[in-house]
N, C-alpha and C positions, 0 to 999 in steps of 0.2 A: 168044833170052832177054828184045827187047824183044816179039816177038810174041807169048809165051807172059803178059809183064806186062800184054799191050795186051789176051787173050783173059780173064783172070782178070780185068782193071781192070775190063771190059764186066761181067760176071758182077755183081762187087762196086755196081759203083754202079745197073743195073737194080734189083737186090736190095734193097739200103739203098733206093732214091727206094719202089720200091713198100709195104716194111716203114717208111717213116719210121723207119728206124733209131737212133738219135740219145743218148749219154750225156746228153745237157743237160735233155732232156725227162725220160729216165729220173731223176733226182735232184731235177728242179724235185718231179717227184714225192714221191718218198722223205721229200725237205725238208716235206713242205708233209701229211706225213701220210697220204696216201692215195694208194697203192700203183696201179697201175694199168698200160694198153694198154703202154702207154710204158717202160714198165719189165719190162714180159713182153717186150716186142719185144726186148729188150737182152739181159736173160738169159736165152733162146733162142741168138740168133747168140755169145751167149758161150759157156756150153755145147757150143753146137756143136764150135764150134772143137776149147774143152778135150780134148772129149769124142773127136773125130774124131781132131785131133793124136797124142794118148796112145795111143789105139788103134795108128793107122798104127803110132808107134813099138813099143809095145811087140807088134808082130806081127814087126816086122823090119825093115818098109815103107818107113821112114824115121830115119832119125839124125841128129840136133840137137846132138850135141855140139858140134858145129866153129861154133855160130853164133854173132854177138858177142853181145848176148845170154848168152851159158852162159860161152864160150871165154873173154872181154875182160876185166882188171877192170872192174870193172863200181862205181858211186858210191849208197851208198844214202844221202847228205843232198841230191845230184842228184834222183835219184827222190819223194823228201819237200819237199824247198824247191822245185822246180822241176812234181813234179804240183799242189801246192799251187794255182803260179801259173797252171797251164795249167785247172784245175779251174774257178777264179776269169773266167780269159780269154773259159771255152768260157760261163760267162754271161751276160759283158757282153757279146758277141759272141753271141749266139744261136743255139751252133752251136759244136761242134769241128772239127779240120780239115775230117776227111773228109766230114762234115756240112754245112760250107761247102762243098767240092767241088760234092759233088752237088743241093745247092741254085744253085749258079751257074749249073749245067744247064737250070735251069727257067727264066733270066732275072733272075735274086736279082741287083741291083745292088751291095747290100749285100752279099752274100757274096763278089761278084767283087772290091769295093775290098777289103775284111777278110782274105778270102786272101794280096792280093799285099800288103799289111800281115803276115802271119801271115810269111811266105814270106821278103821282106826284112830280118826280125828274128833270122829263123829260120839265113837269110847272114850279117849282120853278127855274131850269136851262134858260128855254128860256124870263123867265118875270121876274123872283124872285128873294130870298134872292143870288139864286145864279149865277143869271146871271151875274152880274158883276167879276168873276171867270169866266165864258165860256169867257167872251167878252175877258179880260186879256189873257187868253192862247191862247183865237183867234188870237189875233194882235200879236201876236207873230213872224209868220211868216206867212203871206199872201200870195195871188198870183191873179193877177188883173183880168178881166173876160175876156171872146172872144178867141182869139186865143191861148196864153198863158197855157190858161188852157183845150188843149182837148191834150188827147194823141197822135192822129192826128202830128200834129204839133210833139209833144218830139218826137217822135219815125220818122216824116220825112218822113211817109208811104200814099201811098194813099187807099181813104175808101172801092173802087175796093179788091186791097189787105188784107185791115181786114177783111171783108165778107168773101170772100176765105178763110184765114186762119183759122177761126171761125168755118166754116162748114166745115172744118177739122177736128178741134179739137172736133168740133162736135159728130162726125159722130166714133171718136176716142171713145171717152165717153162711146157711145152709145155701142159701142164693149166690150172697158172694164166691162159697168154694165154687158152687157151677161156673158162675162164669169166670172162675181162674180155670174150667177144663179140670177137673176134679175128675176121677171116674165116681162113679156112685158107690162101688164099693169100697173109694174112700173115705165117701160122705157117711158111709155109715157105719166104717170102721170105726171115726172119732166119732160119732156118735157113743158108739157104743165101749168106748173107754172112758165117755161121762157114767155111761149106765153104772160101771163098774163101778165107779163113786158111791151111786146113789144103792148098788147091789150089798159094801159094805157097811152102808150106814144099816141097811135093813135087815143085814143078817146078824150082826153086832145086837142091834137094839132088841131084835126076836129073841135071840138068845137071853140075854142078857133081864128079860120080862119073865121067860120063864125060870131062870136060873134058880138057886137057893145060896151061891157064891155070888161076891161081887165081881161080876165082868162089864167088863170098860166098854164104851159105847162109844166104835172109831169107826172108821172106811179106809182105805189104801192111803199107805206112806209109805215111804224107803227105808231113808237115814236109821230111825228109832226099829223097825224088823228085819235090817239086815244087819246091824250089828246083835242084836239077838239070835242071828241066826248063825250068824259067825263065832259068837259066844260056845252057842250050842255045838256046832263042829267041832270046835278046838280044846274048847275048857269044862264047860257046863255038860257034867249027867242028868242033873237034877232038874234045868226046865220043866216046863208045863208044856204040852203039846197047847199053843195059841194060835190066832187068828193071824199077827204077821210072820208065822213060824211056817207058815204051809203058804200065807202070800210068796213072799220071795222065792223058790223055789217054781212056784206054778206059773209065776212072770217069765223065769227064765226056761221055763219047759213049753211054754208057749208061743212065746216069741224063736223058740229051736222050731220047736213044728212047721211055723207058716215061714219059715229061711228057709227051711232044708227043702219043702213042697215050691217056694218059688228059687229055688236055686240059690241065693241068698249069703248062706252060707261058706265063710271061706278065711282063711286066717289072715289077720292085718297086725302088720308089725309097728312098731315106731321106724320113724326113717326124719333125713334133714327135715323134712317140712312138717316136719309131725314130732319136735324136740319133745322129749319126756321130761327136761324139767317145766315143761309149761304148763303140762299134761297134771304133776304130783303139785304145784302152785295152784293148780286148779283146783286139785280134788281135798288140799288143804283150806280151801276157801269155803267149798263148801260143806265140808264134813262140822266147818265148827258155825257157820254159818246157820246150818239147818237146825243146831241144838239151839240155836242162839234166838233165833227165829221162828223155834214153834213146831217146825216141820221142811223137806222139802217140795218145792215148787209144786209136787204133787198133793204130800198131805197139809203143809201150809196153806196153797196157795188157791186149791181144784178143792178136796175134801173140806178144807175150814170155809170157802171159801161158800162152799155149796149152802150151810146151814148159816151162809150171813155173820159171822164169826168177823168181828171189827180186825182183831191182830192178823186172819190169815190172809183176809181181802188189803189187810196195810204192807201185810210181807209181800204176798207178788208185785204190791205196783213197786216197791221195791228193786225189787227180784227182779223187772223190767227197765229199770232205770239203772243196779245198775248193768246189765247187761245191754242194754244202749249203749252208757256214758263207753264199757271197757272198750266193746268194738269201735265209736268211731274215735278214742285214744289210739288203738293197736292198728287201724288203719291209718291215721294220720302219721304215727313211728313208720309204718312201711315205705310213706307214699314220701319222709321227708330222706329214708335212709336212699328209698329210689334213685331220689333229686339229685 
């Protein structure tokens, strides 16, 4: 499992860096009413994940019914509040959790420090001092696991319809990217980000089906695996190798190799235009928000969205809303101060 996570992480990290995959940048384009290349990249990645995963389920290659995002009790309040917090945080920190990890590999010290804050706060929200607050907020509005947590049941559609519709959406997104003059390699890399989501589901499903032990069916996500990786490095010596422990270093290495090859690896520090306090607040919001929402922009939004988890779609929608609202508020504040 750890090896599979590392290999999928290599693919995700390399592809995400080359495509400049970033939900924050996409949300800024939409907030400013100028849909452009970053939105196209995100749409290609998202619909590549949705199309390939739903096609794999439709043909019987994959079964995600045991995935946590569908089988366990979900929190609609957590998806809403956590999604809004995460969206606001990624604007302040200039990147979501996956983007911070990818940027860390290029020598971006701002991303490294902010990523550590995200990880520490996430751990505190999972089992530390912030856990009671997270649990209270999550319990405000819940939905039972099973069909009630599936978008298929919510929409009343067949999986074949979703597969075809997502395929058409992927084709439209690629066409939009071409109109934005994205290089073909960037569009391919964006699609590979989505395919990495499929690879995660397939790898863990295959192991779970063949193993005599209980193995979680999961895909690419970053907040939980980042906390596990940090704890494995600094505290625990008895953590068993698992998918997430290979994923995080894999993403880092994949991004680092591509950044070095492209000549994009160099140190970047905090300065007057990138104040540390803004990044720390952003990291705190993302750390708590991702644990409350059930995952980060990739874990809840893309992985959860690709299996049509109701909470995943709600969380990523609220991340968009939180990001766009925060960007608009910051822009208004800057304009007022300039005047």
